[in-house]
Structures are given as structure tokens and as C-alpha cells.
N, CA, C and O atoms as a GROMACS GRO file, in nm:
protein
  428
    1MET      N    1  -0.251   0.027  -0.291
    1MET     CA    2  -0.159  -0.067  -0.352
    1MET      C    3  -0.039   0.007  -0.413
    1MET      O    4   0.074  -0.040  -0.401
    2LEU      N    5  -0.062   0.120  -0.478
    2LEU     CA    6   0.048   0.194  -0.537
    2LEU      C    7   0.139   0.256  -0.431
    2LEU      O    8   0.258   0.275  -0.454
    3GLU      N    9   0.081   0.287  -0.315
    3GLU     CA   10   0.163   0.344  -0.208
    3GLU      C   11   0.271   0.245  -0.164
    3GLU      O   12   0.383   0.285  -0.132
    4ASN      N   13   0.237   0.116  -0.162
    4ASN     CA   14   0.337   0.014  -0.126
    4ASN      C   15   0.446   0.005  -0.232
    4ASN      O   16   0.563  -0.016  -0.200
    5LEU      N   17   0.408   0.022  -0.359
    5LEU     CA   18   0.506   0.021  -0.467
    5LEU      C   19   0.601   0.140  -0.453
    5LEU      O   20   0.722   0.126  -0.473
    6TYR      N   21   0.547   0.257  -0.420
    6TYR     CA   22   0.632   0.374  -0.403
    6TYR      C   23   0.728   0.358  -0.286
    6TYR      O   24   0.845   0.396  -0.294
    7LYS      N   25   0.680   0.300  -0.177
    7LYS     CA   26   0.768   0.274  -0.062
    7LYS      C   27   0.879   0.178  -0.101
    7LYS      O   28   0.995   0.197  -0.064
    8TYR      N   29   0.844   0.073  -0.176
    8TYR     CA   30   0.944  -0.024  -0.220
    8TYR      C   31   1.049   0.043  -0.308
    8TYR      O   32   1.168   0.016  -0.293
    9ILE      N   33   1.007   0.128  -0.399
    9ILE     CA   34   1.101   0.197  -0.488
    9ILE      C   35   1.190   0.292  -0.408
    9ILE      O   36   1.309   0.304  -0.437
   10ILE      N   37   1.133   0.358  -0.309
   10ILE     CA   38   1.213   0.448  -0.224
   10ILE      C   39   1.319   0.369  -0.148
   10ILE      O   40   1.435   0.410  -0.144
   11TYR      N   41   1.280   0.258  -0.089
   11TYR     CA   42   1.378   0.174  -0.017
   11TYR      C   43   1.485   0.121  -0.112
   11TYR      O   44   1.602   0.115  -0.076
   12TYR      N   45   1.444   0.082  -0.231
   12TYR     CA   46   1.539   0.032  -0.331
   12TYR      C   47   1.640   0.140  -0.368
   12TYR      O   48   1.760   0.112  -0.379
   13LEU      N   49   1.594   0.262  -0.388
   13LEU     CA   50   1.685   0.372  -0.423
   13LEU      C   51   1.779   0.406  -0.308
   13LEU      O   52   1.895   0.439  -0.332
   14ILE      N   53   1.730   0.398  -0.185
   14ILE     CA   54   1.817   0.423  -0.069
   14ILE      C   55   1.927   0.318  -0.060
   14ILE      O   56   2.043   0.352  -0.039
   15VAL      N   57   1.891   0.191  -0.076
   15VAL     CA   58   1.991   0.083  -0.071
   15VAL      C   59   2.090   0.098  -0.186
   15VAL      O   60   2.209   0.074  -0.168
   16LEU      N   61   2.043   0.136  -0.302
   16LEU     CA   62   2.130   0.157  -0.418
   16LEU      C   63   2.228   0.271  -0.394
   16LEU      O   64   2.344   0.263  -0.434
   17CYS      N   65   2.182   0.377  -0.330
   17CYS     CA   66   2.272   0.489  -0.298
   17CYS      C   67   2.378   0.446  -0.196
   17CYS      O   68   2.493   0.487  -0.206
   18ILE      N   69   2.339   0.365  -0.099
   18ILE     CA   70   2.436   0.316   0.000
   18ILE      C   71   2.541   0.229  -0.067
   18ILE      O   72   2.660   0.244  -0.040
   19PHE      N   73   2.498   0.138  -0.155
   19PHE     CA   74   2.594   0.054  -0.226
   19PHE      C   75   2.686   0.137  -0.315
   19PHE      O   76   2.804   0.104  -0.332
   20SER      N   77   2.633   0.244  -0.372
   20SER     CA   78   2.716   0.331  -0.456
   20SER      C   79   2.823   0.401  -0.374
   20SER      O   80   2.939   0.410  -0.415
   21PHE      N   81   2.783   0.450  -0.257
   21PHE     CA   82   2.882   0.512  -0.169
   21PHE      C   83   2.989   0.414  -0.126
   21PHE      O   84   3.108   0.446  -0.127
   22LEU      N   85   2.948   0.293  -0.089
   22LEU     CA   86   3.046   0.190  -0.049
   22LEU      C   87   3.138   0.155  -0.165
   22LEU      O   88   3.259   0.140  -0.146
   23GLY      N   89   3.082   0.142  -0.283
   23GLY     CA   90   3.164   0.109  -0.400
   23GLY      C   91   3.266   0.217  -0.430
   23GLY      O   92   3.381   0.187  -0.463
   24MET      N   93   3.224   0.344  -0.421
   24MET     CA   94   3.318   0.454  -0.445
   24MET      C   95   3.429   0.457  -0.341
   24MET      O   96   3.546   0.476  -0.374
   25LYS      N   97   3.391   0.438  -0.214
   25LYS     CA   98   3.490   0.442  -0.106
   25LYS      C   99   3.588   0.326  -0.117
   25LYS      O  100   3.709   0.346  -0.105
   26PHE      N  101   3.536   0.206  -0.139
   26PHE     CA  102   3.624   0.090  -0.144
   26PHE      C  103   3.710   0.089  -0.269
   26PHE      O  104   3.823   0.039  -0.265
   27ALA      N  105   3.660   0.142  -0.379
   27ALA     CA  106   3.742   0.150  -0.501
   27ALA      C  107   3.859   0.245  -0.478
   27ALA      O  108   3.970   0.219  -0.524
   28LYS      N  109   3.834   0.354  -0.409
   28LYS     CA  110   3.940   0.450  -0.378
   28LYS      C  111   4.044   0.388  -0.286
   28LYS      O  112   4.164   0.404  -0.308
   29LYS      N  113   3.997   0.318  -0.183
   29LYS     CA  114   4.090   0.252  -0.089
   29LYS      C  115   4.168   0.140  -0.157
   29LYS      O  116   4.285   0.118  -0.126
   30HIS      N  117   4.104   0.069  -0.251
   30HIS     CA  118   4.172  -0.039  -0.321
   30HIS      C  119   4.285   0.016  -0.409
   30HIS      O  120   4.392  -0.045  -0.419
   31LYS      N  121   4.262   0.130  -0.472
   31LYS     CA  122   4.368   0.192  -0.551
   31LYS      C  123   4.483   0.236  -0.463
   31LYS      O  124   4.599   0.224  -0.502
   32GLU      N  125   4.453   0.288  -0.343
   32GLU     CA  126   4.558   0.326  -0.250
   32GLU      C  127   4.637   0.204  -0.204
   32GLU      O  128   4.759   0.211  -0.186
   33ALA      N  129   4.568   0.091  -0.184
   33ALA     CA  130   4.635  -0.031  -0.140
   33ALA      C  131   4.726  -0.085  -0.250
   33ALA      O  132   4.833  -0.140  -0.222
   34GLN      N  133   4.684  -0.070  -0.376
   34GLN     CA  134   4.767  -0.117  -0.486
   34GLN      C  135   4.892  -0.031  -0.504
   34GLN      O  136   4.994  -0.079  -0.552
   35GLU      N  137   4.883   0.095  -0.464
   35GLU     CA  138   4.998   0.184  -0.475
   35GLU      C  139   5.101   0.158  -0.365
   35GLU      O  140   5.210   0.214  -0.369
   36GLY      N  141   5.067   0.076  -0.268
   36GLY     CA  142   5.163   0.038  -0.165
   36GLY      C  143   5.140   0.100  -0.030
   36GLY      O  144   5.220   0.079   0.061
   37LYS      N  145   5.035   0.175  -0.013
   37LYS     CA  146   5.006   0.234   0.118
   37LYS      C  147   4.954   0.127   0.211
   37LYS      O  148   4.887   0.033   0.168
   38GLN      N  149   4.984   0.141   0.339
   38GLN     CA  150   4.940   0.044   0.438
   38GLN      C  151   4.795   0.072   0.478
   38GLN      O  152   4.761   0.184   0.516
   39LEU      N  153   4.713  -0.030   0.468
   39LEU     CA  154   4.574  -0.020   0.510
   39LEU      C  155   4.542  -0.136   0.602
   39LEU      O  156   4.596  -0.246   0.586
   40ARG      N  157   4.456  -0.112   0.698
   40ARG     CA  158   4.423  -0.216   0.794
   40ARG      C  159   4.333  -0.325   0.736
   40ARG      O  160   4.354  -0.443   0.765
   41LEU      N  161   4.237  -0.289   0.658
   41LEU     CA  162   4.139  -0.385   0.607
   41LEU      C  163   4.162  -0.413   0.459
   41LEU      O  164   4.070  -0.399   0.378
   42LYS      N  165   4.283  -0.451   0.426
   42LYS     CA  166   4.320  -0.470   0.286
   42LYS      C  167   4.238  -0.581   0.218
   42LYS      O  168   4.201  -0.567   0.102
   43LYS      N  169   4.210  -0.689   0.290
   43LYS     CA  170   4.132  -0.799   0.232
   43LYS      C  171   3.988  -0.757   0.205
   43LYS      O  172   3.927  -0.801   0.108
   44LEU      N  173   3.933  -0.673   0.293
   44LEU     CA  174   3.797  -0.626   0.273
   44LEU      C  175   3.789  -0.540   0.147
   44LEU      O  176   3.695  -0.554   0.069
   45TYR      N  177   3.884  -0.452   0.128
   45TYR     CA  178   3.884  -0.366   0.010
   45TYR      C  179   3.905  -0.447  -0.117
   45TYR      O  180   3.854  -0.412  -0.224
   46LYS      N  181   3.981  -0.556  -0.106
   46LYS     CA  182   4.009  -0.638  -0.224
   46LYS      C  183   3.890  -0.722  -0.266
   46LYS      O  184   3.866  -0.739  -0.385
   47ASN      N  185   3.813  -0.775  -0.170
   47ASN     CA  186   3.706  -0.870  -0.200
   47ASN      C  187   3.566  -0.812  -0.193
   47ASN      O  188   3.469  -0.887  -0.200
   48CYS      N  189   3.553  -0.684  -0.179
   48CYS     CA  190   3.421  -0.622  -0.164
   48CYS      C  191   3.344  -0.628  -0.297
   48CYS      O  192   3.395  -0.582  -0.399
   49PRO      N  193   3.222  -0.684  -0.298
   49PRO     CA  194   3.145  -0.689  -0.423
   49PRO      C  195   3.101  -0.550  -0.470
   49PRO      O  196   3.082  -0.529  -0.590
   50CYS      N  197   3.085  -0.456  -0.378
   50CYS     CA  198   3.049  -0.319  -0.418
   50CYS      C  199   3.162  -0.258  -0.499
   50CYS      O  200   3.138  -0.189  -0.598
   51ARG      N  201   3.285  -0.281  -0.457
   51ARG     CA  202   3.400  -0.227  -0.529
   51ARG      C  203   3.414  -0.291  -0.666
   51ARG      O  204   3.442  -0.223  -0.764
   52LYS      N  205   3.394  -0.423  -0.671
   52LYS     CA  206   3.407  -0.493  -0.799
   52LYS      C  207   3.302  -0.446  -0.899
   52LYS      O  208   3.330  -0.431  -1.018
   53SER      N  209   3.180  -0.425  -0.851
   53SER     CA  210   3.076  -0.378  -0.943
   53SER      C  211   3.097  -0.232  -0.981
   53SER      O  212   3.058  -0.190  -1.090
   54ALA      N  213   3.157  -0.153  -0.892
   54ALA     CA  214   3.187  -0.014  -0.926
   54ALA      C  215   3.300  -0.007  -1.028
   54ALA      O  216   3.297   0.076  -1.119
   55ASP      N  217   3.400  -0.093  -1.012
   55ASP     CA  218   3.512  -0.094  -1.106
   55ASP      C  219   3.471  -0.143  -1.245
   55ASP      O  220   3.520  -0.092  -1.346
   56SER      N  221   3.381  -0.241  -1.249
   56SER     CA  222   3.341  -0.295  -1.379
   56SER      C  223   3.238  -0.209  -1.450
   56SER      O  224   3.217  -0.224  -1.570
   57GLY      N  225   3.173  -0.119  -1.378
   57GLY     CA  226   3.077  -0.029  -1.440
   57GLY      C  227   2.933  -0.076  -1.430
   57GLY      O  228   2.842  -0.006  -1.475
   58ILE      N  229   2.910  -0.192  -1.371
   58ILE     CA  230   2.774  -0.244  -1.360
   58ILE      C  231   2.692  -0.160  -1.263
   58ILE      O  232   2.574  -0.135  -1.286
   59LEU      N  233   2.754  -0.117  -1.154
   59LEU     CA  234   2.682  -0.040  -1.054
   59LEU      C  235   2.636   0.095  -1.108
   59LEU      O  236   2.527   0.141  -1.075
   60SER      N  237   2.718   0.157  -1.191
   60SER     CA  238   2.677   0.286  -1.248
   60SER      C  239   2.561   0.269  -1.345
   60SER      O  240   2.471   0.353  -1.349
   61VAL      N  241   2.561   0.162  -1.422
   61VAL     CA  242   2.450   0.136  -1.515
   61VAL      C  243   2.321   0.109  -1.438
   61VAL      O  244   2.215   0.158  -1.476
   62ILE      N  245   2.331   0.030  -1.331
   62ILE     CA  246   2.213   0.001  -1.250
   62ILE      C  247   2.159   0.129  -1.186
   62ILE      O  248   2.038   0.151  -1.184
   63CYS      N  249   2.249   0.213  -1.135
   63CYS     CA  250   2.206   0.340  -1.074
   63CYS      C  251   2.136   0.429  -1.175
   63CYS      O  252   2.030   0.483  -1.147
   64ILE      N  253   2.195   0.444  -1.291
   64ILE     CA  254   2.138   0.536  -1.390
   64ILE      C  255   2.003   0.487  -1.441
   64ILE      O  256   1.909   0.565  -1.450
   65TYR      N  257   1.992   0.358  -1.475
   65TYR     CA  258   1.865   0.307  -1.527
   65TYR      C  259   1.756   0.302  -1.420
   65TYR      O  260   1.640   0.330  -1.449
   66SER      N  261   1.792   0.267  -1.297
   66SER     CA  262   1.693   0.265  -1.190
   66SER      C  263   1.643   0.406  -1.159
   66SER      O  264   1.524   0.428  -1.137
   67ALA      N  265   1.736   0.500  -1.158
   67ALA     CA  266   1.697   0.639  -1.131
   67ALA      C  267   1.609   0.694  -1.243
   67ALA      O  268   1.513   0.766  -1.216
   68ALA      N  269   1.640   0.661  -1.366
   68ALA     CA  270   1.559   0.708  -1.478
   68ALA      C  271   1.418   0.649  -1.473
   68ALA      O  272   1.321   0.719  -1.498
   69GLY      N  273   1.408   0.522  -1.440
   69GLY     CA  274   1.276   0.459  -1.428
   69GLY      C  275   1.193   0.518  -1.316
   69GLY      O  276   1.074   0.545  -1.333
   70ALA      N  277   1.255   0.539  -1.200
   70ALA     CA  278   1.183   0.597  -1.087
   70ALA      C  279   1.143   0.741  -1.115
   70ALA      O  280   1.035   0.785  -1.077
   71PHE      N  281   1.231   0.815  -1.182
   71PHE     CA  282   1.202   0.954  -1.215
   71PHE      C  283   1.084   0.963  -1.312
   71PHE      O  284   0.994   1.046  -1.294
   72MET      N  285   1.084   0.877  -1.414
   72MET     CA  286   0.972   0.880  -1.510
   72MET      C  287   0.842   0.836  -1.446
   72MET      O  288   0.737   0.893  -1.475
   73LEU      N  289   0.847   0.735  -1.358
   73LEU     CA  290   0.726   0.690  -1.289
   73LEU      C  291   0.669   0.802  -1.202
   73LEU      O  292   0.548   0.822  -1.199
   74ALA      N  293   0.756   0.873  -1.132
   74ALA     CA  294   0.709   0.981  -1.045
   74ALA      C  295   0.648   1.095  -1.126
   74ALA      O  296   0.543   1.148  -1.090
   75PHE      N  297   0.713   1.133  -1.235
   75PHE     CA  298   0.659   1.244  -1.313
   75PHE      C  299   0.534   1.206  -1.392
   75PHE      O  300   0.447   1.291  -1.414
   76ILE      N  301   0.523   1.082  -1.435
   76ILE     CA  302   0.399   1.038  -1.499
   76ILE      C  303   0.285   1.040  -1.398
   76ILE      O  304   0.173   1.078  -1.430
   77ASN      N  305   0.316   0.998  -1.275
   77ASN     CA  306   0.212   1.000  -1.172
   77ASN      C  307   0.171   1.142  -1.137
   77ASN      O  308   0.052   1.168  -1.115
   78ILE      N  309   0.266   1.234  -1.132
   78ILE     CA  310   0.231   1.374  -1.105
   78ILE      C  311   0.155   1.434  -1.223
   78ILE      O  312   0.057   1.505  -1.204
   79GLY      N  313   0.200   1.406  -1.345
   79GLY     CA  314   0.140   1.468  -1.462
   79GLY      C  315   0.002   1.418  -1.497
   79GLY      O  316  -0.083   1.496  -1.537
   80PHE      N  317  -0.022   1.289  -1.484
   80PHE     CA  318  -0.150   1.233  -1.526
   80PHE      C  319  -0.250   1.217  -1.412
   80PHE      O  320  -0.371   1.232  -1.433
   81VAL      N  321  -0.201   1.185  -1.294
   81VAL     CA  322  -0.291   1.157  -1.183
   81VAL      C  323  -0.301   1.277  -1.088
   81VAL      O  324  -0.394   1.284  -1.007
   82PHE      N  325  -0.208   1.371  -1.098
   82PHE     CA  326  -0.201   1.488  -1.010
   82PHE      C  327  -0.190   1.448  -0.864
   82PHE      O  328  -0.257   1.502  -0.776
   83ASN      N  329  -0.102   1.350  -0.840
   83ASN     CA  330  -0.078   1.301  -0.705
   83ASN      C  331   0.052   1.362  -0.654
   83ASN      O  332   0.160   1.325  -0.700
   84TYR      N  333   0.043   1.455  -0.560
   84TYR     CA  334   0.160   1.522  -0.505
   84TYR      C  335   0.188   1.474  -0.364
   84TYR      O  336   0.202   1.556  -0.273
   85SER      N  337   0.197   1.345  -0.343
   85SER     CA  338   0.224   1.294  -0.208
   85SER      C  339   0.373   1.306  -0.177
   85SER      O  340   0.455   1.325  -0.267
   86LYS      N  341   0.406   1.295  -0.050
   86LYS     CA  342   0.546   1.309  -0.010
   86LYS      C  343   0.631   1.192  -0.059
   86LYS      O  344   0.752   1.208  -0.080
   87ASP      N  345   0.570   1.077  -0.078
   87ASP     CA  346   0.646   0.962  -0.131
   87ASP      C  347   0.693   0.988  -0.273
   87ASP      O  348   0.805   0.953  -0.309
   88ILE      N  349   0.610   1.049  -0.353
   88ILE     CA  350   0.646   1.076  -0.492
   88ILE      C  351   0.755   1.183  -0.499
   88ILE      O  352   0.849   1.172  -0.577
   89LEU      N  353   0.742   1.286  -0.417
   89LEU     CA  354   0.844   1.391  -0.416
   89LEU      C  355   0.978   1.337  -0.364
   89LEU      O  356   1.084   1.375  -0.414
   90LEU      N  357   0.972   1.249  -0.264
   90LEU     CA  358   1.095   1.186  -0.214
   90LEU      C  359   1.156   1.095  -0.320
   90LEU      O  360   1.278   1.086  -0.331
   91MET      N  361   1.071   1.028  -0.397
   91MET     CA  362   1.121   0.943  -0.504
   91MET      C  363   1.191   1.025  -0.612
   91MET      O  364   1.291   0.980  -0.669
   92ILE      N  365   1.141   1.144  -0.641
   92ILE     CA  366   1.206   1.231  -0.739
   92ILE      C  367   1.344   1.274  -0.689
   92ILE      O  368   1.441   1.270  -0.764
   93VAL      N  369   1.351   1.315  -0.563
   93VAL     CA  370   1.479   1.360  -0.507
   93VAL      C  371   1.580   1.245  -0.503
   93VAL      O  372   1.695   1.263  -0.541
   94LEU      N  373   1.536   1.128  -0.457
   94LEU     CA  374   1.627   1.013  -0.452
   94LEU      C  375   1.670   0.967  -0.590
   94LEU      O  376   1.784   0.924  -0.608
   95SER      N  377   1.582   0.976  -0.687
   95SER     CA  378   1.620   0.933  -0.822
   95SER      C  379   1.724   1.029  -0.881
   95SER      O  380   1.816   0.985  -0.949
   96ILE      N  381   1.709   1.158  -0.857
   96ILE     CA  382   1.809   1.254  -0.905
   96ILE      C  383   1.943   1.230  -0.837
   96ILE      O  384   2.048   1.234  -0.901
   97PHE      N  385   1.940   1.204  -0.706
   97PHE     CA  386   2.063   1.177  -0.633
   97PHE      C  387   2.128   1.046  -0.679
   97PHE      O  388   2.251   1.040  -0.693
   98CYS      N  389   2.048   0.944  -0.703
   98CYS     CA  390   2.100   0.816  -0.750
   98CYS      C  391   2.158   0.829  -0.891
   98CYS      O  392   2.260   0.768  -0.922
   99PHE      N  393   2.094   0.908  -0.975
   99PHE     CA  394   2.147   0.934  -1.109
   99PHE      C  395   2.283   1.005  -1.100
   99PHE      O  396   2.375   0.974  -1.176
  100TYR      N  397   2.294   1.101  -1.010
  100TYR     CA  398   2.419   1.172  -0.990
  100TYR      C  399   2.531   1.078  -0.943
  100TYR      O  400   2.644   1.087  -0.990
  101LEU      N  401   2.498   0.988  -0.850
  101LEU     CA  402   2.599   0.891  -0.805
  101LEU      C  403   2.640   0.798  -0.917
  101LEU      O  404   2.758   0.766  -0.930
  102GLY      N  405   2.545   0.754  -0.998
  102GLY     CA  406   2.579   0.670  -1.113
  102GLY      C  407   2.667   0.742  -1.213
  102GLY      O  408   2.756   0.682  -1.273
  103TRP      N  409   2.642   0.870  -1.230
  103TRP     CA  410   2.724   0.948  -1.321
  103TRP      C  411   2.867   0.966  -1.268
  103TRP      O  412   2.963   0.964  -1.345
  104ILE      N  413   2.880   0.983  -1.138
  104ILE     CA  414   3.013   0.992  -1.076
  104ILE      C  415   3.085   0.858  -1.088
  104ILE      O  416   3.205   0.855  -1.116
  105LEU      N  417   3.015   0.749  -1.067
  105LEU     CA  418   3.077   0.616  -1.079
  105LEU      C  419   3.122   0.587  -1.222
  105LEU      O  420   3.217   0.512  -1.244
  106LYS      N  421   3.054   0.646  -1.318
  106LYS     CA  422   3.087   0.622  -1.459
  106LYS      C  423   3.223   0.679  -1.496
  106LYS      O  424   3.290   0.628  -1.586
  107LYS      N  425   3.265   0.786  -1.428
  107LYS     CA  426   3.392   0.851  -1.461
  107LYS      C  427   3.510   0.763  -1.429
  107LYS      O  428   3.625   0.804  -1.451
   0.00000   0.00000   0.00000
């Protein structure tokens, strides 16, 4: 049963990292469009929900808190249960990466 939970958390962190990348890219393109540069997909950059959540700071908060929760769950599982499965180690790596993306979005 816990293995399914770990898989779900891993998939959640992967999707969160993808949304973070999209938010960073679209926020950068939206700033370029506001400066007057010609872009082909100007409406997409303007209306993208990933960009709006990255600009407002909600995406960085979600990334940081989700990564912290996954990181603590993985280390509690390693520390108390001594479970060193590949899912837990992957969850640690993804949580550190997601925390890093949230920290970059915060700037």
C-alpha cells in the first residue's frame, strides 16, 4: 500500500517540476513580449496558467512545501523503517530538485 503512495508522490513531483519549467519559460517569454519583441505565440504566453501562477508566487510556494513534505516523508521512512528502495531514493532526488525550482521561481 505504501509503494502506491510513493509512486503517486513521485508522479506528483514530476508533474510539478514540468509545470515549474513551463512557468519559468512562459514568464520569460511574456516579459520579452511586453518589451515589444515579436513572438509567434503571444496569446499563449499571455494566458498560460503556469505563467500566471509563477508570476504570483503560488507555484513557488507549492513547489517548496511539496518538496519539503516529500523529503521529510522519505527520510522518516529511511530513518525509522530502514527502507532503502529505489522509489524512496528517487523521491529524495525529485524533492531536492523541486525545492530548487521553487527557490528559483521565488526570485
